[in-house]
N, C-alpha and C positions, 0 to 999 in steps of 0.2 A: 455406575460402568449404563452408558445412556446412550439411545440408538443416534446416530448422525443422517442427518439427508442433506445438510447444507454447509458450502464451506463458503467464507466471506473473504479474501485473499486484497491485503494492501495493495496497491503495484508498484512505485517506486522502491527498488531496495526486497522488492518478495516475486512480483512477478516477473518484472525487469527490470534489465541491469542499466539504471539511469545515472551512473556515478560521472558522466564525463558530460549530457545532457545538464546535471542539474548545475555541476562546479562549474562547465564550461561559460553556461548560461549567468551562474551572479557572478564570475568574476569578469567578463564583459559588462554585464551591468555598470558593475561600479565602478570599469572603466571610463566608458561613452557618457556617465554619469557627474566623470569626475573628482573619482573618493580613491582613496587607497584600498584595496582589496583585502579585507581580513585574511588567514591563513585559509587553507582546505580544511583543517583539523575546526577551528572554529563552523566553516561553513558546514559541516559534518553533523555538529550537536545541536542543530537547528533542522534540519531537513527533517519530513514530517510533519512539522506545521504548516499550517497556510502562509501561503508566500506573506501576504501585508505583515505578517506576523515575522517572518523571517528575517524582514529588510527591517522591519522596524526594531528588530535586536541585535541584529549588525551594523544597523548603521544609528545608533540612538537618537531617530528622528523618528517624527508621529506620520509627516506627511513624507509616505514612500510609491506612490504613485508612478511619479516616472522609472522608476526600478523598474517595478513590475511589468511595466511596458515593455521595455528595453528587453528583459528577460522573457515574457511572451514571443517577442516578436525574432530572438534568437532559436528561442526554442523550435518553433516553426519554421525557418531554414535550415538547422541542424537535426533534425527526425533522425537521420541514420546513425547517430552519437546512441541513439537507445538501443539494446538488445534481447533476446529472452536469453535468463540464463539456461545453463544449456540442459534441463530435465524439466522448464515450463511445459515446453507443452508437450511432451510424454506422459506427462502427469494429469494433467488436463483433461487431456485424451483420456484414459484408462479413468479418472472421476468420473467423466463424462459417461464411461462403459458399466462401470458401476452405479449409473442410476445417480448421483452426487449433485445434486445444485449448488451451482457454485456463483459470482457477483463478484465483482471489484467497485472494494468500495473505499475511494482517493481522494485526499487532498488539494489535488491539483486541477486544476480549471480541465472540462470538456471538452474542447477544441483540440490540444497540443495531444493530452493523455489518449482520445478515441483514436487519432491519429499512431500514436505509438503502438494501441494496443494491434491495429489493424494490419501495421507495418509485422510487427511479429508475427502474424498468421493469428493470435491465439482468439480473435473476440469470438470465433464461431462454438467457443468453449466453454461459455462465460453466458450465463443464462439473464445475468443483467450488471449494469455498470454503472454506478452513481459518483458522479463530483463535487466537485467545491463548488459550483455552482448551481446546486441543486437540493442545496439544505442552509439555513442561518446559523448553525452550529455547526463547528466544526470537531472532529476526533481529536481528545478521548469526551465527548459529547456524544450521548448515544443515538443522536437522531440522525445520524447518517446508514448505522447499523443493523436502525429499527424500520428505516423505510427500504431500507434492502431485503429483509427479514417478510416485510407486510408482504411487497411484492414477490415474494417467491412461497408465501403461506407458509413460513419456517417459525417457530419458538424456537427461544433462542436457550433450552435445554436441547433443541437437537442441535444446535447451528456452534463452530470455530470461528473464530475470529482469527486470521495469518498475515503477521505483519512483523516489521523490525524497528520499531521505532515508538517508545512510550507508548503512545497518542493511543497506536492500535492496542495494545495490550491494558490500559487501562479505560482505552475506549469497548474493549470485545468485554472485560468486568462490569464496566457501568450498564452493557446493556444485558447481562446477564449470561454471555456464551462463555465458553469455553475460550481459552487463548493457547496459540503459537506463536512463540516468539523465533522469529528467522533469524537466525546470528549468524549467517552470510549478507547480508544488507547492508545500511550504512551503521548502525549503531554497535553491531559484533555484542560479543560480550556484555556489554553495558546492560544490556535487555536481561539478565540474571535481576537485576536491581526491582523489577516491577514484578518478581515471581510470575511470570505467565506459568499456565497448567504443561505446557510441554514447549522443549525447544528442540530444533531442526539445523542441521548445517546444510542443507541441501532441501530444494524443494519437495524432491523425490520420497523424502523421510515419512512425509503426508502420508502416504500410502501402509510405511507402518504404523502410524497413529490408531487408522481404522483401519479393520482387516472383515473382509465379508463374512457374511455367516448365512444362514440357509435363504433369510428374506430380505434381511437388514445388514448394514455395516455399524458395528460395534465400535467405541472407545472404547481405551483402555488405560487406566488410568494408573 
């Protein structure tokens, strides 16, 4: 049982319900670029990867800059399609009162992500945020997680990574943290395949995983 001081959160499908923000942006981008869009099931399978990689997989093409540009343009015009999960705000607020350090670690670009976090009203409850623009290697590479922990002054042993994709679980494992699979996100029960240390069906269940003791927050296996 290790003392936990820090929780790193993925954004899409973990802190924010961005289903329509992402799917409609993908559908629009295929339409604008005169391509037949894959199914939403096929879209769902790639969510969590860097956007360029998503479009390369979905189109079978190497050069996908035009798709990415129209994708970002759509999202910036339709931020209303993003919303926090019902218990995101109270959970982050409670973690703050418990003295837990929190960070957003996402593979989405800074401009749209920061705006959706601000719109949701949860930015004040995050101690740090790191975006795809801030790293060379994306999750599951541990670079983003390591940068977040370094900024917060935390060690892997006292940190947990919460996310809804394979990249989040493997990223946490590669960084040496405990991992929590958010089964309510894009990939659902599929996350069991990657053996996270814990799984949750609602973000508030983070508070069931960590419990206050006299001067610390403990994680229970």
